[in-house]
Backbone as a chain_set.jsonl record, in Angstrom:
{"seq": "MTGVQTCALPIYTRDETKLFPQLFALSPELGGRSGRLLSDAQVFSLAWRYDPEAPPQTTAAQWIPAAYLPVDMPATGFDARAEKLDRVWFSAIRDDMLDALRTRQGAVWAYEFEWDELPAPFDRIFGAAHTFDLPFMFGNFGPSLYARFSFTRANAPGRLALSDAMMRSLGAFARQGRPDDPALGAPWPAWPSRLVFDAGPADKRISVRPR", "coords": {"N": [[-3.746, -29.031, 17.046], [-5.737, -30.509, 14.462], [-6.533, -31.149, 10.856], [-7.931, -28.802, 10.487], [-9.957, -26.366, 8.553], [-9.932, -24.03, 8.155], [-9.504, -20.759, 6.986], [-7.304, -17.649, 6.24], [-6.946, -13.548, 5.13], [-5.007, -12.199, 4.881], [-3.691, -8.65, 4.625], [-1.563, -6.621, 3.119], [0.478, -3.557, 2.133], [2.782, -2.371, -0.014], [4.507, 0.07, 0.534], [3.97, 0.568, 3.629], [4.761, 2.208, 5.62], [5.347, 5.169, 5.111], [3.131, 6.348, 6.111], [3.554, 7.015, 8.266], [6.162, 8.634, 9.061], [7.334, 10.154, 10.665], [8.532, 8.065, 12.617], [10.949, 7.663, 11.511], [12.372, 9.207, 13.372], [12.823, 7.698, 15.442], [15.24, 6.402, 15.515], [18.632, 6.489, 15.048], [19.239, 4.878, 12.635], [17.588, 5.049, 11.11], [17.602, 7.836, 10.409], [17.169, 9.332, 12.558], [15.437, 11.513, 13.059], [12.093, 12.831, 12.313], [10.738, 12.045, 9.992], [8.915, 14.108, 8.322], [7.415, 16.755, 7.249], [4.969, 18.658, 7.797], [2.514, 19.37, 9.822], [0.051, 17.707, 11.584], [-2.309, 18.538, 11.236], [-1.72, 20.911, 8.968], [-1.208, 19.058, 6.702], [-4.479, 17.654, 6.745], [-5.789, 20.281, 6.301], [-4.324, 21.286, 3.594], [-5.636, 18.7, 2.213], [-8.139, 18.786, 1.907], [-9.028, 20.925, 0.333], [-6.825, 20.406, -1.809], [-6.794, 20.392, -4.98], [-6.543, 17.724, -7.527], [-6.377, 17.532, -10.013], [-5.671, 19.93, -11.208], [-2.401, 21.764, -12.141], [0.763, 20.65, -10.195], [0.29, 21.592, -6.604], [1.951, 21.21, -4.541], [5.356, 20.539, -3.237], [7.727, 17.551, -3.288], [9.787, 18.513, -1.585], [8.356, 19.98, 0.228], [7.459, 18.859, 2.01], [9.144, 16.543, 2.962], [11.796, 16.607, 4.826], [15.473, 18.063, 4.215], [17.75, 16.585, 4.607], [16.27, 13.464, 4.068], [15.981, 13.9, 1.104], [17.941, 13.281, -2.478], [14.487, 11.588, -2.992], [14.915, 9.565, -3.966], [17.602, 8.435, -2.803], [20.103, 6.329, -2.313], [20.231, 4.252, 0.297], [19.89, 6.558, 2.322], [18.035, 8.422, 1.458], [14.802, 9.153, 1.422], [13.016, 6.803, 0.313], [14.786, 4.886, 1.131], [14.62, 4.885, 3.788], [12.259, 4.522, 4.773], [11.85, 2.279, 3.494], [13.235, 0.568, 5.485], [12.386, 1.123, 7.923], [10.15, -0.443, 7.508], [10.668, -2.845, 7.031], [11.577, -3.783, 10.092], [9.351, -3.309, 11.439], [6.418, -3.709, 9.797], [6.787, -5.871, 7.923], [8.647, -7.371, 9.686], [6.371, -7.905, 11.246], [4.328, -8.755, 9.874], [5.358, -11.543, 8.225], [5.508, -12.834, 10.654], [2.961, -13.436, 11.896], [1.951, -14.71, 9.702], [3.033, -16.826, 9.426], [2.736, -18.443, 11.814], [0.117, -18.499, 11.431], [-0.423, -19.937, 9.677], [0.546, -22.488, 10.643], [-1.987, -23.203, 12.274], [-4.286, -22.92, 10.347], [-5.868, -24.299, 8.154], [-5.827, -22.961, 5.042], [-3.981, -20.1, 4.096], [-3.699, -16.808, 2.16], [-2.123, -14.08, 0.801], [-1.772, -10.817, 0.282], [-0.049, -8.298, -1.842], [-0.314, -4.905, -1.823], [0.699, -2.68, -4.679], [-0.076, 0.254, -6.063], [0.445, 2.783, -7.075], [0.126, 5.2, -8.496], [-0.645, 7.687, -7.937], [-0.695, 11.47, -8.355], [1.826, 13.721, -8.929], [3.582, 15.09, -6.213], [2.784, 13.497, -4.931], [2.904, 10.386, -5.185], [5.425, 9.919, -4.866], [5.627, 10.852, -1.848], [3.506, 9.622, -0.786], [2.918, 6.7, -2.345], [2.113, 3.383, -2.524], [0.868, 3.515, 0.3], [-0.07, 3.033, 3.773], [-3.186, 1.634, 4.527], [-3.877, 2.336, 1.498], [-4.85, 0.753, -0.08], [-7.313, 0.289, 0.708], [-9.898, 1.497, -0.34], [-9.936, 0.449, -2.943], [-10.407, -2.238, -2.287], [-13.161, -2.096, -1.226], [-14.503, -0.731, -3.181], [-15.075, 1.847, -3.397], [-14.475, 5.151, -3.398], [-15.122, 7.525, -3.051], [-15.292, 11.036, -1.347], [-12.934, 10.993, 0.525], [-9.908, 10.961, 3.015], [-7.719, 11.368, 1.91], [-8.635, 10.755, -0.449], [-8.302, 13.439, -2.86], [-5.729, 13.764, -2.781], [-4.963, 11.568, -4.172], [-7.052, 10.172, -6.573], [-7.525, 10.764, -9.5], [-8.517, 11.68, -13.209], [-6.826, 10.657, -15.084], [-5.697, 8.305, -13.719], [-8.159, 6.486, -13.445], [-8.48, 4.729, -15.523], [-6.954, 2.312, -14.965], [-6.998, 1.907, -11.82], [-9.587, 1.555, -11.209], [-10.186, -0.946, -12.655], [-8.226, -2.391, -11.483], [-9.526, -2.371, -9.012], [-12.293, -4.013, -9.31], [-10.74, -6.303, -9.864], [-10.035, -7.08, -7.423], [-12.521, -6.944, -5.504], [-13.749, -8.821, -6.903], [-12.249, -11.001, -6.385], [-12.411, -10.887, -3.061], [-14.643, -10.944, -2.492], [-15.433, -13.248, -3.952], [-14.178, -15.113, -1.842], [-15.167, -14.618, 0.399], [-17.273, -16.359, -0.172], [-16.283, -19.209, -0.732], [-14.267, -19.238, 0.386], [-11.898, -19.125, -0.627], [-9.468, -16.948, -2.552], [-9.386, -17.211, -5.087], [-9.949, -15.897, -8.747], [-11.595, -15.696, -11.849], [-11.067, -13.419, -12.549], [-9.016, -12.152, -11.66], [-6.784, -12.926, -13.258], [-4.634, -14.914, -13.116], [-3.639, -17.704, -10.96], [-4.431, -17.582, -7.284], [-1.597, -18.244, -5.001], [-1.101, -20.369, -1.947], [0.268, -18.712, 1.064], [3.901, -18.834, 1.634], [4.464, -17.471, -0.854], [2.98, -14.627, -2.837], [0.456, -12.26, -3.408], [0.286, -9.835, -6.37], [-0.712, -6.829, -6.457], [-1.531, -4.179, -8.904], [-1.52, -1.618, -10.953], [-1.591, 0.436, -14.156], [-1.701, 3.321, -15.733], [-3.861, 2.465, -17.087], [-4.709, -0.035, -17.127], [-4.959, -2.972, -15.38], [-2.5, -4.257, -12.892], [-1.782, -7.281, -12.152], [0.395, -9.802, -10.181], [2.516, -12.501, -9.334], [4.165, -13.272, -6.668], [7.018, -14.75, -5.509], [8.109, -15.245, -2.198]], "CA": [[-5.279, -29.699, 16.298], [-4.939, -30.661, 12.839], [-7.929, -31.377, 9.464], [-8.532, -27.39, 10.223], [-9.938, -26.332, 7.081], [-10.598, -22.36, 8.432], [-9.192, -19.604, 6.376], [-7.56, -16.339, 6.425], [-6.605, -13.218, 3.887], [-4.087, -11.348, 5.508], [-2.922, -7.592, 3.65], [-0.164, -5.698, 3.533], [0.574, -2.44, 1.399], [4.455, -1.709, -0.631], [4.705, 1.873, 1.55], [3.197, 1.174, 5.099], [5.942, 2.651, 6.68], [5.041, 6.079, 4.205], [2.493, 7.376, 6.295], [4.346, 7.438, 9.733], [7.796, 9.08, 8.601], [7.795, 10.762, 11.898], [8.946, 7.689, 13.17], [12.278, 8.214, 11.684], [12.955, 10.027, 14.524], [13.239, 6.312, 16.591], [16.98, 5.736, 15.53], [20.045, 6.964, 14.017], [19.427, 3.701, 11.907], [16.387, 5.133, 10.319], [17.593, 8.643, 10.081], [17.122, 10.579, 13.425], [14.533, 12.856, 12.432], [11.262, 12.941, 11.545], [10.912, 12.363, 7.996], [7.479, 14.496, 7.483], [7.971, 18.838, 8.126], [4.013, 19.156, 7.842], [2.198, 19.115, 10.93], [-1.331, 16.782, 11.266], [-3.134, 20.147, 10.91], [-1.664, 20.654, 7.686], [-1.693, 17.962, 6.128], [-5.738, 17.825, 6.429], [-6.175, 21.265, 5.862], [-4.312, 20.49, 1.945], [-5.889, 17.718, 1.656], [-9.634, 19.029, 1.884], [-8.825, 22.194, -0.598], [-6.444, 20.047, -3.069], [-6.89, 19.656, -6.94], [-5.786, 16.735, -8.225], [-7.209, 17.43, -11.85], [-4.83, 21.0, -11.516], [-0.879, 20.978, -11.56], [0.814, 20.333, -8.516], [0.178, 22.794, -5.837], [2.962, 20.98, -3.498], [6.553, 19.684, -3.607], [8.528, 16.761, -2.235], [10.761, 19.11, -0.399], [7.971, 21.223, 1.436], [6.95, 17.476, 3.035], [10.184, 15.76, 3.623], [13.212, 17.04, 5.197], [16.293, 17.617, 3.346], [18.127, 15.219, 5.339], [15.683, 12.062, 3.333], [16.075, 14.022, 0.083], [16.301, 12.824, -3.26], [13.755, 10.459, -2.622], [15.253, 7.852, -4.27], [18.941, 8.657, -2.955], [20.289, 5.189, -1.957], [20.927, 4.586, 2.223], [19.614, 7.572, 3.476], [16.749, 8.93, 0.973], [13.065, 8.795, 2.089], [12.168, 5.344, -0.111], [15.332, 3.784, 2.182], [14.652, 4.93, 4.718], [10.436, 4.017, 4.996], [11.844, 0.776, 3.376], [13.919, -0.453, 6.902], [11.933, 0.92, 8.929], [9.133, -1.25, 6.697], [11.936, -4.355, 7.082], [11.876, -4.402, 11.032], [8.096, -3.424, 11.782], [5.029, -4.129, 9.594], [7.269, -6.947, 7.251], [8.444, -8.348, 10.397], [4.983, -8.534, 12.172], [3.499, -9.45, 9.262], [5.662, -12.899, 8.121], [5.666, -13.637, 11.795], [2.114, -13.917, 11.938], [1.082, -15.38, 8.709], [3.54, -18.1, 9.731], [1.95, -18.583, 12.519], [-1.166, -18.573, 10.999], [-0.45, -21.237, 8.443], [0.408, -24.006, 11.344], [-2.924, -23.499, 12.542], [-5.411, -23.625, 9.397], [-6.097, -25.044, 6.143], [-4.747, -22.26, 4.098], [-3.989, -18.721, 4.222], [-3.206, -16.158, 0.993], [-1.91, -12.762, 1.421], [-1.373, -9.863, -1.432], [0.597, -6.802, -1.378], [-0.724, -3.748, -2.47], [1.635, -1.377, -4.757], [-0.387, 0.813, -6.795], [1.628, 4.325, -6.824], [-0.188, 5.969, -9.689], [-0.924, 9.155, -7.532], [-0.245, 12.576, -8.963], [2.781, 13.727, -8.033], [4.439, 14.393, -5.888], [2.028, 11.775, -3.813], [3.262, 9.023, -5.892], [6.775, 9.669, -3.585], [5.294, 10.946, -0.884], [3.058, 8.495, -0.004], [3.244, 5.916, -2.848], [1.281, 2.334, -1.701], [0.762, 3.419, 1.926], [-1.283, 2.339, 4.607], [-4.283, 1.292, 4.199], [-4.319, 3.013, 0.541], [-5.688, -0.575, -0.452], [-8.879, -0.078, 1.391], [-10.886, 2.168, -1.295], [-9.68, -0.786, -3.734], [-10.941, -3.434, -1.914], [-14.34, -1.675, -0.967], [-14.378, 0.225, -4.34], [-14.896, 3.373, -2.752], [-13.175, 5.741, -4.644], [-15.433, 8.992, -2.695], [-14.493, 11.667, -0.452], [-11.968, 10.569, 2.088], [-8.671, 12.052, 3.997], [-6.397, 11.412, 0.861], [-8.267, 11.172, -2.058], [-7.658, 14.18, -3.133], [-4.882, 13.445, -2.924], [-4.902, 10.422, -4.753], [-7.406, 9.689, -7.422], [-7.415, 11.992, -10.945], [-9.109, 11.068, -14.606], [-5.957, 10.266, -15.504], [-5.427, 7.088, -13.735], [-9.391, 5.892, -13.022], [-9.594, 3.157, -15.947], [-6.407, 0.912, -14.3], [-7.685, 2.139, -10.774], [-10.913, 0.851, -11.368], [-9.835, -2.284, -13.101], [-7.583, -3.382, -10.249], [-10.321, -2.315, -7.759], [-13.31, -4.537, -9.906], [-10.544, -7.43, -9.761], [-9.382, -7.223, -5.776], [-13.276, -6.752, -5.139], [-14.316, -9.754, -7.405], [-11.521, -11.861, -5.2], [-12.766, -11.008, -1.614], [-16.04, -12.056, -2.92], [-14.76, -15.558, -3.889], [-13.152, -15.415, -0.739], [-16.356, -14.633, 1.147], [-18.668, -17.538, -0.762], [-16.041, -20.448, -0.833], [-13.204, -19.546, 1.399], [-10.611, -19.078, -1.614], [-9.581, -15.665, -3.142], [-9.25, -17.599, -6.728], [-11.366, -15.63, -9.441], [-11.096, -15.126, -13.485], [-10.764, -11.908, -12.538], [-7.495, -11.563, -11.594], [-5.967, -13.331, -14.437], [-4.079, -15.211, -12.121], [-4.293, -18.401, -9.925], [-3.641, -17.111, -5.911], [-0.816, -19.333, -4.425], [-0.81, -19.95, -0.491], [1.537, -18.1, 1.858], [4.137, -17.406, 1.124], [3.943, -16.526, -2.368], [1.69, -13.543, -2.36], [-0.497, -12.037, -4.942], [0.877, -8.45, -5.948], [-1.667, -6.218, -6.788], [-1.439, -3.474, -8.936], [-2.234, -1.214, -11.932], [-0.777, 1.165, -14.541], [-2.985, 4.31, -16.612], [-4.851, 2.266, -18.613], [-4.906, -1.414, -16.759], [-4.436, -3.761, -13.939], [-1.431, -5.21, -13.223], [-1.553, -8.255, -11.306], [1.071, -10.523, -10.594], [2.882, -13.539, -7.944], [5.578, -13.097, -5.814], [7.224, -15.86, -4.445], [8.69, -15.14, -0.773]], "C": [[-5.275, -29.222, 14.753], [-6.428, -30.959, 11.983], [-8.557, -30.011, 10.036], [-8.559, -26.908, 8.743], [-10.48, -24.502, 7.452], [-9.244, -21.744, 7.612], [-8.376, -18.627, 6.694], [-6.581, -15.112, 5.289], [-5.717, -12.081, 4.37], [-3.691, -9.831, 4.415], [-1.744, -7.024, 3.466], [0.261, -4.598, 2.013], [2.229, -2.667, 1.252], [4.715, -0.682, 0.557], [4.068, 1.781, 2.713], [3.676, 2.081, 5.695], [5.35, 4.452, 6.179], [4.478, 7.138, 5.142], [2.729, 7.734, 7.893], [5.992, 7.39, 9.595], [8.114, 9.881, 9.83], [8.723, 9.917, 12.652], [9.994, 7.3, 13.115], [13.152, 8.599, 12.541], [13.553, 8.929, 15.273], [14.735, 6.627, 17.183], [17.533, 6.592, 14.808], [20.09, 6.3, 12.731], [18.708, 4.24, 10.542], [16.545, 6.79, 9.787], [18.008, 9.324, 11.397], [16.673, 11.292, 13.242], [13.485, 12.328, 11.97], [11.414, 12.829, 10.096], [9.26, 12.947, 7.483], [7.404, 15.998, 8.555], [6.306, 19.032, 8.313], [3.468, 18.293, 9.429], [0.698, 18.333, 10.498], [-2.349, 17.625, 10.087], [-3.155, 20.146, 9.597], [-1.126, 20.753, 6.851], [-3.09, 17.855, 6.037], [-6.092, 18.944, 5.719], [-5.796, 21.238, 4.032], [-5.078, 19.482, 1.638], [-7.717, 18.354, 1.511], [-9.342, 19.845, 0.899], [-7.766, 21.685, -1.593], [-6.798, 19.777, -4.037], [-6.28, 18.848, -7.321], [-5.334, 16.943, -9.474], [-5.489, 18.553, -11.962], [-3.035, 20.317, -11.548], [-0.357, 21.003, -10.016], [0.86, 21.403, -7.728], [1.362, 22.444, -4.315], [4.372, 20.281, -4.134], [6.888, 18.942, -2.616], [9.137, 17.452, -1.212], [9.837, 19.887, 0.486], [7.042, 20.217, 2.423], [8.207, 16.804, 3.917], [11.442, 16.678, 4.12], [13.971, 17.348, 4.2], [17.145, 16.384, 2.937], [17.811, 13.849, 4.019], [16.194, 12.28, 1.35], [17.421, 14.105, -1.301], [15.94, 11.639, -2.651], [14.479, 9.059, -2.726], [17.292, 7.484, -4.05], [19.315, 7.045, -2.288], [20.492, 5.348, -0.009], [20.433, 5.751, 2.503], [18.022, 8.639, 3.098], [15.141, 8.152, 1.461], [12.6, 7.256, 1.633], [13.261, 4.687, 1.304], [15.079, 3.119, 3.218], [12.879, 4.36, 5.585], [10.601, 2.435, 4.612], [12.903, -0.053, 4.324], [13.172, -0.171, 7.485], [9.945, -0.344, 9.116], [9.614, -3.021, 7.321], [11.619, -4.545, 8.982], [10.17, -3.769, 11.908], [7.245, -3.99, 10.252], [5.414, -5.001, 8.961], [7.19, -8.072, 8.33], [7.205, -9.183, 11.149], [3.989, -9.116, 11.142], [4.146, -11.261, 8.645], [5.966, -13.448, 9.596], [3.915, -14.514, 12.07], [1.214, -14.918, 10.689], [1.963, -16.781, 8.938], [3.058, -18.572, 10.531], [1.147, -18.963, 12.465], [-1.337, -20.205, 10.186], [0.126, -22.845, 8.992], [-0.874, -24.341, 12.071], [-3.929, -23.661, 11.834], [-4.821, -23.796, 8.253], [-5.379, -24.483, 5.404], [-4.934, -20.722, 4.623], [-3.12, -17.807, 2.854], [-3.313, -15.196, 2.018], [-1.519, -12.349, -0.066], [-0.737, -8.442, -0.517], [0.253, -5.857, -2.704], [0.517, -2.919, -3.019], [1.228, -0.602, -6.199], [0.031, 2.052, -6.103], [1.132, 5.262, -7.372], [-0.804, 7.4, -9.229], [-0.008, 10.769, -8.13], [0.898, 12.842, -8.054], [2.775, 14.955, -7.126], [4.181, 13.522, -4.62], [3.102, 10.694, -3.985], [4.771, 8.647, -5.116], [6.669, 9.678, -3.001], [4.395, 9.925, 0.86], [2.878, 7.046, -1.016], [1.696, 4.801, -2.618], [1.569, 2.613, -0.021], [-0.013, 2.822, 2.825], [-2.389, 2.611, 4.585], [-5.186, 2.146, 2.877], [-4.878, 1.721, -0.047], [-7.485, -0.145, -0.106], [-10.23, 1.056, 0.334], [-10.818, 1.132, -1.883], [-10.864, -1.751, -3.659], [-12.462, -3.391, -1.626], [-15.178, -0.802, -2.027], [-15.307, 1.394, -4.362], [-14.636, 4.424, -2.894], [-14.181, 7.409, -4.337], [-14.472, 9.741, -1.803], [-13.941, 10.918, 0.918], [-10.727, 11.326, 2.243], [-7.811, 11.925, 2.576], [-7.039, 10.88, -0.438], [-7.972, 12.227, -2.859], [-6.179, 14.384, -3.628], [-4.205, 12.433, -4.224], [-5.444, 9.826, -6.409], [-7.476, 10.911, -8.463], [-8.406, 10.8, -11.965], [-8.503, 10.113, -14.514], [-5.639, 9.298, -14.793], [-6.751, 6.472, -12.825], [-9.26, 4.6, -14.376], [-8.12, 2.134, -15.218], [-7.047, 0.845, -12.744], [-8.887, 1.448, -10.518], [-11.067, -0.235, -12.082], [-9.133, -2.822, -11.985], [-9.152, -3.139, -9.099], [-11.377, -3.816, -8.049], [-12.313, -5.891, -9.607], [-10.247, -7.563, -8.326], [-11.205, -7.229, -5.213], [-14.229, -8.376, -5.57], [-13.394, -11.397, -6.305], [-11.994, -11.723, -3.795], [-14.237, -11.414, -1.972], [-16.207, -13.761, -3.018], [-14.109, -15.849, -2.293], [-14.052, -16.245, 0.573], [-17.24, -16.2, 0.934], [-17.54, -18.877, -0.791], [-14.606, -20.718, -0.344], [-11.848, -19.47, 0.056], [-10.919, -17.78, -2.383], [-9.29, -16.053, -4.487], [-10.867, -16.497, -7.542], [-10.689, -14.889, -10.286], [-10.684, -13.917, -13.218], [-9.303, -11.127, -12.722], [-6.283, -12.156, -12.634], [-4.316, -14.686, -13.799], [-4.502, -15.956, -11.181], [-3.403, -17.714, -8.801], [-3.1, -18.404, -5.49], [-0.951, -18.894, -2.915], [0.484, -19.242, -0.397], [2.939, -19.349, 2.171], [4.774, -16.865, 0.583], [2.624, -15.332, -1.592], [1.659, -13.46, -3.996], [-0.328, -10.223, -4.9], [-0.999, -7.769, -6.659], [-1.076, -4.821, -7.171], [-1.636, -2.829, -10.331], [-0.969, 0.463, -12.894], [-2.12, 2.387, -14.984], [-3.866, 3.935, -16.702], [-5.479, 0.637, -17.622], [-4.532, -1.94, -15.549], [-3.298, -4.582, -13.646], [-1.035, -6.521, -12.04], [-0.739, -9.762, -11.285], [1.667, -11.472, -9.394], [4.281, -13.017, -7.598], [5.584, -13.865, -5.086], [7.952, -14.97, -3.195], [9.551, -14.846, -0.573]], "O": [[-4.991, -28.194, 14.138], [-7.446, -30.961, 12.674], [-9.787, -30.034, 10.083], [-7.637, -26.966, 7.929], [-11.425, -23.98, 6.86], [-8.132, -22.269, 7.671], [-8.598, -18.441, 7.89], [-5.629, -15.578, 4.663], [-6.028, -10.944, 4.015], [-3.376, -10.16, 3.272], [-0.888, -7.49, 4.218], [0.278, -5.122, 0.9], [2.9, -3.069, 2.203], [5.279, -1.124, 1.558], [3.497, 2.812, 3.068], [2.964, 2.832, 6.361], [4.86, 5.02, 7.155], [4.869, 8.302, 5.219], [2.133, 8.599, 8.536], [6.792, 6.502, 9.888], [9.277, 10.266, 9.947], [9.62, 10.455, 13.302], [10.479, 6.673, 14.056], [14.371, 8.427, 12.549], [14.678, 9.078, 15.751], [15.24, 6.89, 18.274], [16.984, 7.362, 14.02], [20.723, 6.777, 11.789], [19.023, 4.025, 9.372], [15.794, 7.155, 8.883], [19.107, 9.877, 11.427], [17.402, 12.28, 13.145], [13.622, 11.367, 11.213], [12.108, 13.455, 9.295], [8.576, 12.445, 6.591], [7.364, 16.243, 9.761], [6.18, 19.798, 9.269], [3.796, 17.222, 9.939], [0.265, 18.342, 9.345], [-2.815, 17.501, 8.954], [-4.069, 19.666, 8.928], [-0.634, 21.692, 6.224], [-3.293, 17.981, 4.83], [-6.647, 18.819, 4.627], [-6.718, 21.182, 3.219], [-5.201, 19.389, 0.416], [-8.26, 17.9, 0.504], [-9.447, 19.029, -0.017], [-7.618, 22.531, -2.474], [-7.269, 18.642, -4.105], [-5.125, 19.191, -7.571], [-4.239, 16.653, -9.957], [-4.469, 18.181, -12.542], [-2.551, 19.226, -11.246], [-0.961, 21.302, -8.986], [1.553, 22.321, -8.167], [1.534, 23.193, -3.354], [4.46, 19.667, -5.198], [6.656, 19.18, -1.431], [9.059, 17.073, -0.043], [10.332, 20.463, 1.455], [6.22, 20.555, 3.274], [8.25, 16.605, 5.131], [11.848, 17.528, 3.328], [13.497, 17.062, 3.101], [17.306, 15.656, 1.958], [18.67, 13.371, 3.279], [16.564, 11.407, 0.564], [18.038, 15.162, -1.169], [16.64, 10.856, -2.009], [14.592, 8.039, -2.045], [18.026, 6.742, -4.704], [18.365, 6.675, -1.598], [20.804, 6.328, 0.668], [20.932, 5.922, 3.615], [17.271, 9.261, 3.85], [14.705, 7.027, 1.706], [11.937, 6.556, 2.397], [12.76, 4.141, 2.287], [15.114, 1.959, 3.626], [12.649, 3.954, 6.724], [9.913, 1.526, 5.077], [13.346, -1.15, 3.984], [12.73, -1.179, 8.037], [9.168, -0.721, 9.992], [8.986, -3.95, 7.83], [11.388, -5.73, 9.22], [10.109, -3.953, 13.124], [7.855, -4.909, 9.704], [4.434, -5.746, 8.958], [6.474, -9.073, 8.36], [7.048, -10.357, 11.482], [3.023, -9.814, 11.452], [3.31, -12.164, 8.674], [6.645, -14.469, 9.706], [3.708, -15.7, 12.327], [0.188, -15.588, 10.812], [1.433, -17.827, 8.563], [2.646, -19.645, 10.092], [0.884, -19.876, 13.248], [-2.128, -21.148, 10.218], [0.195, -23.898, 8.358], [-1.038, -25.485, 12.495], [-4.75, -24.46, 12.285], [-3.774, -23.559, 7.649], [-4.371, -25.026, 4.952], [-5.817, -20.296, 5.367], [-1.966, -18.148, 2.592], [-3.865, -15.097, 3.113], [-1.168, -12.977, -1.064], [-0.829, -7.905, 0.586], [0.425, -5.961, -3.919], [1.33, -2.464, -2.214], [1.896, -0.712, -7.228], [-0.015, 2.299, -4.898], [1.489, 6.367, -6.965], [-1.369, 8.143, -10.031], [1.214, 10.889, -8.21], [1.049, 12.45, -6.896], [1.926, 15.82, -7.338], [4.897, 13.059, -3.733], [3.915, 10.267, -3.165], [5.181, 7.52, -4.842], [7.239, 8.752, -2.423], [4.45, 9.71, 2.071], [2.65, 6.082, -0.285], [0.541, 5.225, -2.56], [2.357, 1.985, 0.686], [-0.721, 1.914, 2.389], [-2.756, 3.786, 4.615], [-6.362, 2.507, 2.888], [-5.752, 2.113, -0.82], [-8.515, -0.366, -0.743], [-11.419, 1.094, 0.651], [-11.744, 0.412, -1.51], [-11.8, -2.014, -4.415], [-13.099, -4.439, -1.729], [-16.271, -0.288, -1.789], [-16.104, 1.733, -5.236], [-14.496, 4.776, -1.723], [-14.067, 8.335, -5.141], [-13.323, 9.411, -1.509], [-14.467, 10.474, 1.938], [-10.558, 12.336, 1.56], [-7.105, 12.926, 2.453], [-6.337, 10.575, -1.402], [-7.218, 11.898, -3.774], [-5.703, 14.994, -4.585], [-3.225, 12.62, -4.945], [-4.718, 9.271, -7.233], [-7.471, 12.052, -8.0], [-8.826, 9.672, -11.704], [-8.884, 9.008, -14.131], [-4.616, 9.011, -15.414], [-6.548, 6.032, -11.693], [-9.921, 3.574, -14.216], [-8.506, 0.997, -14.947], [-7.588, -0.211, -12.417], [-9.031, 0.768, -9.503], [-12.238, -0.595, -12.199], [-9.591, -3.875, -11.541], [-9.589, -4.121, -8.5], [-11.34, -4.694, -7.187], [-12.967, -6.776, -9.055], [-10.262, -8.778, -8.133], [-11.151, -7.707, -4.08], [-15.071, -8.921, -4.858], [-13.893, -12.392, -5.78], [-11.922, -12.825, -3.252], [-14.736, -12.419, -1.467], [-16.715, -14.772, -2.533], [-13.641, -16.918, -1.903], [-13.992, -17.286, 1.227], [-17.695, -16.915, 1.826], [-18.234, -19.886, -0.916], [-13.921, -21.733, -0.464], [-10.795, -20.04, 0.341], [-12.029, -17.438, -2.789], [-8.881, -15.119, -5.177], [-12.047, -16.372, -7.212], [-9.823, -14.027, -10.139], [-9.761, -13.457, -13.891], [-8.776, -10.223, -13.369], [-5.108, -11.793, -12.668], [-3.255, -14.972, -14.353], [-5.418, -15.573, -10.452], [-2.237, -17.345, -8.944], [-3.741, -19.455, -5.521], [-0.949, -17.732, -2.508], [1.405, -19.122, -1.205], [2.866, -20.418, 2.776], [5.56, -15.988, 0.943], [1.899, -15.235, -0.602], [2.165, -13.942, -5.009], [-0.618, -9.477, -3.965], [-2.003, -8.313, -7.119], [-0.364, -4.197, -6.385], [-2.017, -3.708, -11.104], [-0.053, 1.145, -12.433], [-3.278, 2.276, -14.58], [-4.884, 4.602, -16.517], [-6.684, 0.392, -17.567], [-3.813, -1.335, -14.753], [-3.2, -5.659, -14.233], [-0.08, -6.518, -11.263], [-1.02, -10.687, -12.046], [1.207, -11.135, -8.303], [5.179, -12.489, -8.253], [4.772, -14.061, -4.182], [8.338, -13.852, -3.535], [9.93, -14.795, 0.597]]}, "num_chains": 1, "name": "protein.A"}
């Protein structure tokens, strides 16, 4: 079918698989054992009572098995295992889906969410994990499962600036079928390039990443 002007706006977060480190156990190449020491019940209990404005009340070592520490150890660390799982799961699905959509639709845009200004140690435990972009896209930083692990007064200026730009781009996409908006500060090229949504403590950081 030719001449179709429909469009799509798929989303992706840099650290998708850090929300699912139990899946490291699926293969020796991923580490061969779960990447999470806490049960879901323990995570939910901590998330309910955590104070993000206080000094850290937990450590990465209480969450992540020693085999995956230090977190940034090349090849065997938590970051490397999560990235490898992502390559064979989320990234592979993303690329296949967007390449297929591009053959059937007039235009396809994609973004990658990389905001990881969470208070320690959650900046390393979760980073820019699966669904962590949704509060930004919808401007809702109220109570939620991971809000107490993520949002602080210190990261509010950059976080809110990034959220504003993301919401404006979503509004532009709904109105005109294109996500470009002056708030982004950069043109949004179609896939296979993608727009990177990130922020520091004080302001948004939005850039273009070629495939």
